LUMTIGU-237891 format. One record per residue (C-alpha): residue in three letters; z, y, x. Coordinates in steps of 0.02 Angstrom, whole numbers, always signed. Layout:
N
+-----+--------+--------+--------+
:  aa :     zz :     yy :     xx :
+-----+--------+--------+--------+
: ala :      Z :      Y :      X :
...
+-----+--------+--------+--------+
END
This chain:
299
+-----+--------+--------+--------+
:  aa :     zz :     yy :     xx :
+-----+--------+--------+--------+
: met :     +0 :     +0 :     +0 :
: asn :    -43 :   +176 :    +59 :
: ala :    +32 :   +344 :    +18 :
: ile :   -138 :   +407 :    -43 :
: glu :   -295 :   +310 :    -89 :
: ile :   -444 :   +410 :   -150 :
: arg :   -607 :   +328 :   -202 :
: asn :   -770 :   +416 :   -251 :
: leu :   -680 :   +576 :   -297 :
: ser :   -792 :   +714 :   -367 :
: lys :   -765 :   +890 :   -429 :
: ser :   -897 :  +1022 :   -463 :
: phe :   -889 :  +1205 :   -512 :
: arg :  -1039 :  +1281 :   -600 :
: gly :  -1147 :  +1135 :   -551 :
: leu :  -1101 :  +1137 :   -365 :
: tyr :   -997 :   +998 :   -288 :
: ala :   -835 :  +1054 :   -206 :
: val :   -787 :   +871 :   -182 :
: asn :   -931 :   +748 :   -176 :
: his :   -886 :   +562 :   -196 :
: leu :   -750 :   +577 :    -66 :
: asn :   -650 :   +428 :     +0 :
: met :   -483 :   +454 :    +87 :
: thr :   -339 :   +343 :   +143 :
: val :   -170 :   +408 :   +202 :
: pro :    -48 :   +275 :   +265 :
: ile :   +137 :   +288 :   +223 :
: gly :   +232 :   +383 :   +358 :
: ala :    +78 :   +470 :   +428 :
: ile :    +51 :   +651 :   +476 :
: tyr :   -127 :   +663 :   +413 :
: gly :   -230 :   +805 :   +483 :
: phe :   -355 :   +857 :   +349 :
: ile :   -494 :   +950 :   +439 :
: gly :   -648 :  +1044 :   +383 :
: glu :   -730 :  +1215 :   +383 :
: asn :   -701 :  +1340 :   +243 :
: gly :   -777 :  +1277 :    +81 :
: ser :   -778 :  +1096 :   +137 :
: gly :   -669 :  +1040 :     -9 :
: lys :   -498 :  +1022 :    +73 :
: ser :   -400 :  +1134 :    -45 :
: thr :   -488 :  +1065 :   -199 :
: thr :   -446 :   +888 :   -145 :
: glu :   -264 :   +935 :   -115 :
: lys :   -252 :  +1019 :   -286 :
: ile :   -324 :   +864 :   -369 :
: ile :   -197 :   +753 :   -279 :
: cys :    -57 :   +866 :   -343 :
: gly :   -125 :   +870 :   -521 :
: leu :   -168 :  +1055 :   -517 :
: ile :   -353 :  +1019 :   -547 :
: his :   -433 :   +879 :   -648 :
: pro :   -574 :   +784 :   -559 :
: asp :   -744 :   +749 :   -636 :
: gly :   -741 :   +570 :   -574 :
: gly :   -663 :   +446 :   -454 :
: ser :   -484 :   +386 :   -433 :
: val :   -329 :   +450 :   -346 :
: lys :   -181 :   +336 :   -316 :
: leu :    -13 :   +384 :   -242 :
: phe :    +92 :   +240 :   -178 :
: gly :    -16 :   +119 :   -277 :
: arg :     -4 :   +210 :   -444 :
: glu :   -113 :   +336 :   -534 :
: his :    -79 :   +513 :   -472 :
: thr :    -51 :   +572 :   -651 :
: asp :    +95 :   +452 :   -675 :
: pro :   +249 :   +565 :   -701 :
: asp :   +359 :   +456 :   -592 :
: val :   +239 :   +463 :   -445 :
: cys :   +206 :   +650 :   -471 :
: ala :   +391 :   +679 :   -442 :
: lys :   +373 :   +604 :   -268 :
: ala :   +254 :   +741 :   -209 :
: gly :   +304 :   +910 :   -136 :
: val :   +170 :  +1045 :   -123 :
: leu :   +138 :  +1205 :    -26 :
: ile :    -36 :  +1269 :    -65 :
: glu :    -71 :  +1451 :    -22 :
: ala :    +91 :  +1553 :    -29 :
: pro :   +263 :  +1499 :    -92 :
: gly :   +308 :  +1574 :   -261 :
: cys :   +461 :  +1676 :   -212 :
: phe :   +541 :  +1834 :   -279 :
: pro :   +531 :  +1962 :   -138 :
: asn :   +697 :  +2050 :   -175 :
: leu :   +799 :  +1891 :   -191 :
: ser :   +879 :  +1805 :    -44 :
: val :   +811 :  +1644 :    +30 :
: trp :   +962 :  +1554 :    -44 :
: asn :   +937 :  +1621 :   -220 :
: asn :   +750 :  +1582 :   -218 :
: leu :   +788 :  +1402 :   -172 :
: met :   +927 :  +1390 :   -301 :
: leu :   +808 :  +1451 :   -437 :
: gln :   +678 :  +1323 :   -386 :
: ala :   +808 :  +1185 :   -384 :
: ala :   +864 :  +1234 :   -559 :
: asn :   +683 :  +1239 :   -615 :
: leu :   +664 :  +1059 :   -554 :
: ser :   +826 :  +1007 :   -641 :
: ile :   +899 :   +948 :   -477 :
: arg :  +1081 :   +894 :   -478 :
: asn :  +1202 :   +955 :   -345 :
: thr :  +1091 :  +1105 :   -316 :
: glu :  +1197 :  +1187 :   -181 :
: lys :  +1205 :  +1027 :    -79 :
: glu :  +1017 :  +1002 :    -98 :
: val :   +977 :  +1181 :    -45 :
: val :  +1090 :  +1167 :   +108 :
: lys :  +1000 :  +1007 :   +156 :
: val :   +823 :  +1077 :   +145 :
: leu :   +872 :  +1237 :   +236 :
: lys :   +936 :  +1128 :   +378 :
: met :   +777 :  +1025 :   +377 :
: val :   +669 :  +1180 :   +406 :
: arg :   +789 :  +1264 :   +530 :
: met :   +832 :  +1407 :   +411 :
: glu :  +1021 :  +1386 :   +391 :
: gly :  +1057 :  +1552 :   +474 :
: ala :   +934 :  +1650 :   +366 :
: ala :   +994 :  +1598 :   +193 :
: ser :  +1059 :  +1773 :   +151 :
: asn :   +900 :  +1862 :   +207 :
: lys :   +792 :  +1940 :    +73 :
: tyr :   +627 :  +1848 :    +61 :
: lys :   +526 :  +2009 :    +86 :
: asn :   +613 :  +2038 :   +253 :
: cys :   +569 :  +1867 :   +323 :
: ser :   +432 :  +1842 :   +453 :
: leu :   +273 :  +1747 :   +412 :
: gly :   +339 :  +1592 :   +502 :
: met :   +502 :  +1600 :   +406 :
: lys :   +409 :  +1619 :   +241 :
: gln :   +304 :  +1466 :   +280 :
: arg :   +461 :  +1365 :   +315 :
: ile :   +540 :  +1430 :   +155 :
: gly :   +387 :  +1365 :    +63 :
: ile :   +409 :  +1196 :   +145 :
: ala :   +594 :  +1197 :    +99 :
: met :   +546 :  +1228 :    -83 :
: ala :   +422 :  +1085 :    -75 :
: leu :   +557 :   +971 :     -3 :
: leu :   +676 :   +998 :   -148 :
: gly :   +700 :   +836 :   -243 :
: asn :   +673 :   +721 :    -92 :
: pro :   +484 :   +698 :   -102 :
: thr :   +403 :   +554 :     -8 :
: leu :   +237 :   +646 :     +4 :
: leu :   +213 :   +824 :    +64 :
: ile :    +47 :   +916 :    +40 :
: leu :    +30 :  +1071 :   +150 :
: asp :   -120 :  +1188 :   +148 :
: glu :   -137 :  +1291 :   +308 :
: pro :    +51 :  +1308 :   +345 :
: ile :    +29 :  +1358 :   +528 :
: asn :   -110 :  +1486 :   +513 :
: gly :    -57 :  +1658 :   +574 :
: leu :   +100 :  +1598 :   +662 :
: asp :   +146 :  +1649 :   +838 :
: ala :   +176 :  +1520 :   +975 :
: asp :   +361 :  +1501 :   +937 :
: gly :   +328 :  +1488 :   +751 :
: met :   +203 :  +1349 :   +782 :
: arg :   +325 :  +1256 :   +894 :
: ile :   +461 :  +1262 :   +761 :
: met :   +338 :  +1207 :   +627 :
: arg :   +284 :  +1058 :   +734 :
: glu :   +465 :  +1006 :   +758 :
: val :   +500 :  +1022 :   +571 :
: leu :   +351 :   +916 :   +520 :
: val :   +385 :   +778 :   +647 :
: asp :   +568 :   +775 :   +596 :
: ile :   +521 :   +760 :   +412 :
: thr :   +415 :   +605 :   +442 :
: arg :   +531 :   +521 :   +566 :
: asn :   +699 :   +551 :   +485 :
: tyr :   +665 :   +580 :   +301 :
: asn :   +533 :   +446 :   +264 :
: cys :   +405 :   +575 :   +209 :
: thr :   +215 :   +565 :   +227 :
: val :   +132 :   +731 :   +267 :
: val :    -46 :   +788 :   +231 :
: ile :    -82 :   +951 :   +322 :
: ser :   -242 :  +1052 :   +327 :
: ser :   -268 :  +1177 :   +466 :
: his :   -403 :  +1265 :   +567 :
: ile :   -290 :  +1270 :   +720 :
: leu :   -345 :  +1101 :   +786 :
: gly :   -256 :  +1113 :   +953 :
: glu :    -88 :  +1124 :   +864 :
: leu :   -134 :   +989 :   +740 :
: glu :   -180 :   +871 :   +882 :
: lys :     -1 :   +881 :   +948 :
: ile :    +76 :   +803 :   +793 :
: ala :    -54 :   +713 :   +686 :
: thr :    -56 :   +523 :   +682 :
: his :   -213 :   +512 :   +574 :
: tyr :   -363 :   +624 :   +539 :
: gly :   -488 :   +650 :   +400 :
: ile :   -638 :   +761 :   +435 :
: val :   -732 :   +828 :   +284 :
: arg :   -893 :   +926 :   +266 :
: ser :   -978 :   +986 :   +107 :
: gly :   -854 :   +889 :     +2 :
: lys :   -886 :   +723 :    +88 :
: met :   -777 :   +626 :   +210 :
: met :   -869 :   +619 :   +376 :
: lys :   -739 :   +523 :   +475 :
: glu :   -564 :   +450 :   +461 :
: met :   -475 :   +392 :   +617 :
: thr :   -305 :   +370 :   +699 :
: ala :   -245 :   +477 :   +844 :
: thr :   -270 :   +327 :   +958 :
: glu :   -450 :   +307 :   +898 :
: leu :   -480 :   +492 :   +925 :
: lys :   -420 :   +481 :  +1104 :
: ala :   -533 :   +332 :  +1137 :
: ser :   -683 :   +422 :  +1061 :
: cys :   -663 :   +586 :  +1156 :
: arg :   -783 :   +606 :  +1303 :
: thr :   -710 :   +615 :  +1478 :
: tyr :   -776 :   +736 :  +1607 :
: val :   -756 :   +804 :  +1783 :
: ala :   -746 :   +993 :  +1794 :
: val :   -774 :  +1095 :  +1952 :
: arg :   -759 :  +1276 :  +1999 :
: ala :   -846 :  +1357 :  +2148 :
: lys :   -880 :  +1534 :  +2210 :
: asp :  -1065 :  +1538 :  +2162 :
: arg :  -1052 :  +1478 :  +1982 :
: asn :  -1235 :  +1495 :  +1936 :
: arg :  -1297 :  +1400 :  +2089 :
: thr :  -1163 :  +1266 :  +2064 :
: lys :  -1220 :  +1243 :  +1885 :
: ala :  -1403 :  +1230 :  +1938 :
: val :  -1368 :  +1103 :  +2078 :
: leu :  -1265 :   +992 :  +1962 :
: ala :  -1393 :  +1004 :  +1822 :
: cys :  -1530 :   +941 :  +1941 :
: lys :  -1435 :   +781 :  +1979 :
: phe :  -1332 :   +744 :  +1824 :
: ser :  -1396 :   +727 :  +1646 :
: arg :  -1249 :   +802 :  +1550 :
: thr :  -1177 :   +964 :  +1618 :
: glu :  -1113 :  +1123 :  +1536 :
: glu :  -1007 :  +1275 :  +1573 :
: asp :   -847 :  +1295 :  +1473 :
: glu :   -755 :  +1452 :  +1419 :
: ala :   -640 :  +1448 :  +1571 :
: gly :   -786 :  +1453 :  +1693 :
: tyr :   -780 :  +1270 :  +1745 :
: ile :   -941 :  +1171 :  +1760 :
: arg :   -916 :  +1006 :  +1669 :
: val :  -1006 :   +845 :  +1711 :
: tyr :  -1001 :   +712 :  +1575 :
: asp :  -1094 :   +576 :  +1673 :
: arg :   -996 :   +425 :  +1732 :
: ile :   -960 :   +495 :  +1904 :
: thr :   -810 :   +511 :  +2019 :
: pro :   -742 :   +679 :  +2078 :
: glu :   -778 :   +626 :  +2259 :
: glu :   -963 :   +601 :  +2221 :
: ile :   -976 :   +773 :  +2143 :
: val :   -887 :   +858 :  +2289 :
: thr :   -999 :   +767 :  +2413 :
: his :  -1157 :   +814 :  +2320 :
: leu :  -1108 :   +997 :  +2312 :
: tyr :  -1057 :  +1000 :  +2496 :
: glu :  -1225 :   +926 :  +2545 :
: asn :  -1305 :  +1073 :  +2453 :
: gly :  -1197 :  +1202 :  +2541 :
: ile :  -1072 :  +1229 :  +2401 :
: leu :   -884 :  +1220 :  +2432 :
: val :   -779 :  +1170 :  +2282 :
: ser :   -625 :  +1277 :  +2252 :
: glu :   -554 :  +1173 :  +2110 :
: ile :   -591 :  +1006 :  +2027 :
: ile :   -508 :   +917 :  +1880 :
: thr :   -538 :   +766 :  +1769 :
: asp :   -499 :   +775 :  +1583 :
: arg :   -563 :   +729 :  +1411 :
: ile :   -616 :   +838 :  +1265 :
: gly :   -487 :   +874 :  +1130 :
: leu :   -490 :   +869 :   +941 :
: glu :   -575 :  +1040 :   +925 :
: glu :   -723 :   +993 :  +1035 :
: tyr :   -735 :   +820 :   +955 :
: tyr :   -742 :   +903 :   +785 :
: ile :   -877 :  +1026 :   +840 :
: asp :   -980 :   +883 :   +913 :
: leu :   -963 :   +784 :   +752 :
: ile :  -1016 :   +932 :   +645 :
: lys :  -1168 :   +963 :   +756 :
: glu :  -1219 :   +780 :   +741 :
: gly :  -1205 :   +791 :   +552 :
: arg :  -1325 :   +938 :   +536 :
+-----+--------+--------+--------+
END
């Protein structure tokens, strides 16, 4: 049994598909990175999972049951767009109101628990309007965590955060899955941050699922390369391009060689052509570059 199983899901608006026969599988306990460009159907899919939008066709099952089942709906916590908070109320009072709205027993105990989960214990008395963007995002997650959900749906929760805000958000999400038995589906355009925590990925384009894979499968699929830096960058690039079939310059000014070649062979070849290497590294492409390559292949 999986946390989410979607088969042939479709949804159109004014005759145009936002979600086009999409299939998606999210294992229990996963941090599932839901990736795609703007307009690819991520938010629509998430809203269908949460019951905010009715699909035109296909099936959505949560923990083996229909997503419209009231009992299974109660297992899902949601943060799509911005949390619905009253700006002049404190963080504590906003959470208390949401807990009362959900008919949660022992409301104070529950609010204390979720504030601790999102590292906001010390900010409970702050007015919501005075909180930073990162704090507001964590307040939204705290609201979604009320009622002990086993599935958390988050739409772009790390966009706009500074480095420290992203670090705290990563810690919160990993802690939720490890210690509170919660599965997390998170969409984001900040793929470098997503790569640090996701265990599974789903890449969508034009409403269709292009690829699903685990973090281990991603790592195995990412191309390795040797990157060099020398004083005469243009000549270095030309010399390498004459001998090797796959070379390119990256944003940092390194010349990458994707052929199966050792660093020693590259250094020797450049030296024989009168070029001294100042720096050389071996690495593999990350999620962002893998995603860009996949999108280019799909065009």
